C-alpha positions in Angstrom: 59.3 155.7 35.8 60.1 153.2 33.0 62.5 150.3 33.4 65.0 152.0 31.2 65.0 155.0 33.5 65.4 152.9 36.6 69.0 153.0 37.9 70.2 150.4 40.4 72.4 152.0 42.9 75.5 150.0 43.9 75.4 149.1 47.6 78.3 150.5 49.5 80.0 148.6 52.3 83.0 149.2 54.5 86.5 149.2 53.0 87.4 146.3 55.3 84.4 144.2 54.1 84.9 145.2 50.5 88.6 144.1 50.5 88.2 141.0 52.7 89.7 138.0 50.7 87.6 134.8 50.4 89.0 131.5 51.6 90.9 129.5 48.9 89.9 126.4 50.8 86.2 127.2 50.4 86.8 127.8 46.7 88.4 124.4 46.4 85.5 122.9 48.4 83.1 124.1 45.8 84.9 122.2 43.0 84.9 119.1 45.2 81.2 119.3 45.8 80.5 119.6 42.1 82.5 116.4 41.4 80.8 114.5 44.2 77.4 115.7 42.9 78.3 114.1 39.6 78.8 110.8 41.4 82.6 110.8 41.5 84.5 109.2 44.4 86.8 112.0 45.8 89.4 111.5 48.4 88.8 114.8 50.2 91.6 115.6 52.6 91.2 119.4 52.4 89.4 120.3 55.6 91.1 120.8 59.0 88.2 119.0 60.7 87.0 115.5 61.6 84.4 113.2 60.3 82.4 112.4 63.4 81.6 109.0 62.0 85.4 108.3 61.8 86.5 110.3 64.8 83.7 110.9 67.3 84.1 113.1 70.3 84.8 111.2 73.6 81.7 109.2 74.7 81.9 110.6 78.2 82.0 114.2 76.9 79.0 113.5 74.7 77.1 112.1 77.7 78.0 115.1 79.8 76.8 117.5 77.1 73.4 115.7 76.9 73.2 115.7 80.7 73.9 119.5 80.9 71.1 120.2 78.5 68.8 117.9 80.4 69.7 119.9 83.5 68.7 123.1 81.6 72.2 124.7 81.5 71.0 126.9 78.7 71.3 130.5 80.0 74.1 133.0 79.4 77.4 131.9 80.8 79.8 134.4 82.5 81.6 136.5 79.9 85.0 134.9 80.7 83.5 131.3 81.1 82.1 129.4 84.0 84.4 129.2 87.0 84.5 125.4 87.1 85.9 125.2 83.6 88.4 127.9 84.2 89.6 126.1 87.3 90.0 122.8 85.5 91.9 124.5 82.6 94.2 126.2 85.1 94.9 122.9 86.8 95.5 121.1 83.5 97.8 123.8 82.3 99.9 123.4 85.5 99.9 119.6 85.5 100.4 119.0 81.8 102.6 122.0 80.8 104.0 123.2 84.1 102.5 126.7 83.5 100.9 128.5 86.4 97.9 130.7 85.6 95.1 131.6 87.8 91.5 131.2 86.9 91.3 135.0 86.4 94.0 134.7 83.7 91.9 132.4 81.6 89.2 133.2 79.1 86.7 130.7 77.7 85.2 131.4 74.3 83.4 129.6 71.4 86.6 127.9 70.0 90.0 129.3 69.1 88.8 131.7 66.3 87.1 134.3 68.6 90.1 134.0 70.9 92.5 134.9 68.1 90.2 137.7 66.9 90.1 139.1 70.5 93.9 139.0 70.8 94.3 141.0 67.6 91.6 143.5 68.7 93.0 143.8 72.2 96.6 144.4 71.2 96.8 145.8 67.6 95.8 149.3 66.7 95.0 150.3 63.1 98.1 150.5 60.9 100.3 148.7 63.4 102.2 145.7 62.1 101.5 142.0 62.7 104.5 139.7 61.9 103.8 136.1 61.0 105.3 133.3 58.9 103.7 131.7 55.9 102.3 129.2 55.3 100.1 129.8 58.3 96.4 129.8 59.0 94.4 133.0 58.6 96.8 135.5 60.1 96.4 137.6 56.9 92.6 137.7 57.4 92.8 138.6 61.1 95.3 141.3 60.3 92.9 142.7 57.7 89.9 142.6 60.2 92.1 144.6 62.6 92.9 147.3 60.0 96.5 146.5 60.6 99.6 146.0 58.4 101.0 142.6 57.7 104.7 141.6 57.5 105.2 138.0 56.6 108.2 135.8 55.9 108.0 132.8 53.7 109.5 129.8 55.5 111.5 127.0 54.0 111.1 123.2 53.8 114.6 122.7 55.2 113.4 124.3 58.4 110.2 122.2 58.4 108.4 125.5 57.4 108.9 126.9 60.8 110.2 130.5 61.0 113.8 131.1 62.1 115.2 134.0 64.1 117.2 135.2 61.2 114.1 135.4 59.0 112.1 137.3 61.7 114.9 139.7 62.8 114.6 142.2 59.9 110.9 142.9 60.7 110.8 142.7 64.4 111.4 146.3 65.3 108.2 147.5 63.6 105.9 144.7 64.9 103.3 144.9 67.6 102.3 141.3 67.5 104.3 138.2 66.5 101.8 135.4 65.6 103.2 132.0 66.1 101.7 128.5 65.9 103.2 125.2 67.0 102.2 122.5 66.0 101.6 124.5 62.8 98.6 124.5 60.7 99.0 123.7 57.7 102.3 121.7 58.0 101.9 119.6 61.2 105.5 120.6 62.0 106.8 122.0 65.3 109.4 124.3 66.7 112.5 122.7 67.9 113.7 123.9 71.3 116.6 125.8 69.8 114.5 127.5 67.2 112.0 128.8 69.7 114.6 129.8 72.2 116.3 132.0 69.6 113.0 133.6 68.7 112.2 134.2 72.4 115.6 135.8 73.0 114.9 138.1 70.0 111.6 139.2 71.5 113.2 139.9 74.9 116.0 141.9 73.2 113.4 143.9 71.2 111.3 144.7 74.3 114.4 145.8 76.2 115.1 148.2 73.4 111.7 149.8 73.4 111.0 152.8 75.7 108.4 152.9 78.4 106.0 154.9 76.3 106.1 152.3 73.4 103.9 149.3 73.2 105.8 146.1 73.8 106.1 143.3 71.3 103.6 140.6 72.1 103.5 136.9 71.1 100.3 135.1 70.2 101.1 131.5 70.7 98.5 129.2 69.1 99.0 125.7 70.5 95.6 124.2 69.7 97.2 121.0 68.4 99.9 120.6 71.1 98.5 117.4 72.6 98.6 115.7 69.2 102.4 114.9 68.9 103.9 111.7 67.6 107.1 109.7 68.1 109.9 111.7 69.7 108.2 115.1 69.0 108.2 117.5 72.0 106.1 120.6 72.3 107.8 123.7 73.5 106.3 127.1 74.5 107.8 130.6 75.1 107.0 130.9 78.8 108.5 127.7 79.9 111.6 128.4 77.8 111.8 132.1 78.9 109.7 132.9 82.0 110.3 136.6 81.5 108.0 136.4 78.5 105.0 135.6 80.6 103.8 139.3 80.6 104.0 139.4 76.8 102.6 136.0 75.7 99.0 135.0 75.1 98.2 131.4 74.5 95.5 129.9 72.3 94.1 126.5 73.2 91.0 124.4 73.5 89.4 121.0 72.9 88.5 121.5 69.2 91.4 119.4 68.0 92.5 117.3 71.0 89.0 115.9 71.4 87.9 116.0 67.8 85.3 118.5 69.0 85.5 121.2 66.4 81.7 121.8 66.5 81.5 121.7 70.3 83.0 125.2 70.4 85.1 125.3 73.6 88.3 127.2 73.4 90.4 129.3 75.7 93.1 131.8 76.1 95.5 132.3 79.0 97.9 135.1 79.6 98.4 138.4 81.5 95.3 139.4 83.5 95.0 142.9 82.0 95.0 141.5 78.4 92.6 138.7 79.3 90.2 141.2 80.9 90.3 143.3 77.7 89.7 140.3 75.5 86.8 139.3 77.8 85.2 142.8 77.3 85.6 142.5 73.5 84.1 139.1 73.3 81.4 140.0 75.8 80.2 142.7 73.3 80.5 140.3 70.4 78.7 137.5 72.3 81.3 134.9 71.2 81.1 132.8 74.4 81.0 129.1 74.4 77.5 127.6 75.0 77.0 127.1 78.7 76.0 123.4 78.5 79.2 122.6 76.6 81.2 124.5 79.2 79.6 122.6 82.0 80.1 119.3 80.2 83.8 120.1 79.4 84.5 121.0 83.0 83.1 117.7 84.2 84.9 115.7 81.5 88.3 117.4 81.7 88.3 117.0 85.5 89.0 113.2 85.0 92.6 113.0 83.7 92.5 109.2 83.4 89.6 109.2 80.9 91.1 112.2 79.0 94.4 110.4 78.7 92.7 107.1 77.6 90.9 108.9 74.8 94.0 110.8 73.7 96.1 107.7 73.6 93.7 105.9 71.2 92.9 109.1 69.2 96.6 109.9 68.7 97.4 106.3 67.6 94.6 106.4 65.0 95.8 109.7 63.6 99.4 108.7 63.5 98.5 105.5 61.7 96.9 107.5 58.9 99.7 110.1 58.8 102.4 107.5 58.6 100.4 105.5 56.1 100.2 108.5 53.8 103.9 109.4 54.4 105.1 105.8 53.7 102.9 105.7 50.6 104.4 109.0 49.3 107.9 107.8 50.0 107.2 104.6 48.1 106.0 106.6 45.1 109.1 108.8 45.4 111.2 105.6 45.3 109.4 104.5 42.2 110.6 107.7 40.5 107.6 110.0 40.8 108.2 113.6 41.6 106.6 113.6 45.0 107.9 113.9 48.6 106.7 114.5 52.2 107.9 115.6 55.6 107.7 112.9 58.2 104.7 113.3 60.6 105.4 115.3 63.7 102.1 116.5 65.1 98.5 117.7 64.5 96.4 116.1 61.7 98.4 117.3 58.7 101.0 115.8 56.4 103.1 118.2 54.3 103.3 116.8 50.8 105.2 117.9 47.7 103.9 117.5 44.2 106.7 118.7 42.0 104.7 118.2 38.8 105.1 121.5 36.9 106.2 121.0 33.4 104.7 117.5 33.2 102.2 116.7 30.4 98.9 115.0 30.8 97.8 112.1 28.5 95.9 114.6 26.3 98.9 116.9 26.0 98.0 119.6 28.6 101.1 121.0 30.2 100.8 121.4 34.0 102.5 124.9 34.1 101.0 126.2 37.3 100.1 125.1 40.8 96.4 125.6 40.0 96.7 123.1 37.1 98.6 120.6 39.2 95.9 120.9 41.9 93.2 120.5 39.3 94.9 117.4 37.8 95.3 115.8 41.2 91.5 116.4 41.8 90.3 115.3 38.4 92.6 112.4 37.6 93.7 111.1 41.0 90.5 112.1 42.7 92.7 113.5 45.4 91.7 116.8 47.1 94.5 118.5 49.0 95.2 122.2 49.7 98.1 124.1 48.1 100.2 126.1 50.5 99.4 129.3 48.6 96.0 129.0 50.3 97.9 129.7 53.5 99.8 132.7 52.2 102.8 131.0 50.5 103.9 131.9 47.0 101.6 130.6 44.3 104.5 128.7 42.7 105.0 126.6 45.8 104.7 122.8 45.1 103.8 122.0 48.7 100.4 120.9 49.9 98.5 120.2 53.1 96.9 116.8 53.5 94.5 116.5 56.4 93.6 113.1 57.8 90.7 114.1 60.0 88.2 112.5 57.6 90.4 109.6 56.4 89.9 105.9 57.1 92.8 103.4 56.7 91.1 102.1 53.6 91.1 105.7 52.2 94.9 105.8 52.7 95.5 102.7 50.7 93.1 103.6 47.9 94.2 107.2 47.6 97.8 106.2 47.2 96.9 103.8 44.5 94.7 106.3 42.8 97.6 108.8 43.0 100.0 106.3 41.5 97.7 105.7 38.5 97.4 109.4 37.9 101.1 110.1 38.2 101.8 107.2 35.7 99.8 109.0 33.0 102.1 112.1 33.1 105.1 112.5 30.9 
């Protein structure tokens, strides 16, 4: 058969895979890599991760990981995680948050991502509805992976981009899962006590309305950043505020953010035993457990509260210095008349920054008439890489951005603000 007669058949994949949306952050990362490859100095604050050279994991944890491998802890771990680690997590949950969960109500996995995936798979049937606020991290993708329907509400800066009970109420009756996160990725903001209490009461009210043959409304509560709070910020959770929600709340947590240990891959869920057991079965089939050596090491490290607290105190201080440095720098630029703003740091590793630059003209006459053009200008002229909120589901016209300090030095803070000032000065 000649080449002209050869027909290449299009490869068919599942509808889920065909329609899965790529990450906007990865797309932006490609542009950043190109500029760096050309030798440009880029202040890259896009990734929700840590530079290990700037923020290494605790030295004692590193030693315990090495020791665990030297002791040949390299076989399969139990599907729900090694008992020593589950016991340590149960004790820490009680001592630090006042929440009582048995070791059989805890599931260890390879970070928070498989935990979140398992929650969706365990609770949400195809075509059921997941309700979540935007901006938020990846709920749209997990909903798609679960063949579910999404209902989202766009939050407002005056509420620190946290959802309110009035925003959620119109959608609550059709939802199976309410996906909440505090401290929130991408904003670094948190629920106030009153905000979360009102939402909890709405869930209680909705579950009381549902009949015995209906699936209840569940809450996924992602608190992976909860230990990283600053100043007067207090972390609240549904079960402490409303104990009757214990049967309907599944928590997401781990050491990825609190220990700068994103690559160590130790996360956990805790919640009602029946749901935890189902999640265990799901992840057992997927093989998404945390490596055994890392589990052994984490159990040994976390058992020593004093060393954990010592690390956290230093780590949090370093993060807060960077967040406040950027915040103060942005406020100085705002005071100089530039169209920028920021929300004061509350928690996590993120600063919420506003670049209200649409309609401005560059030195060569290009009008910044879209968020994409604003983002591109910040990258090309200020050498500043930050993530627009539309990458987290917000409207593409939003002028708000996530700035992550996990890779930033204090020198970076000063230099990036000056580079931003120079770029803003060129706009008219």
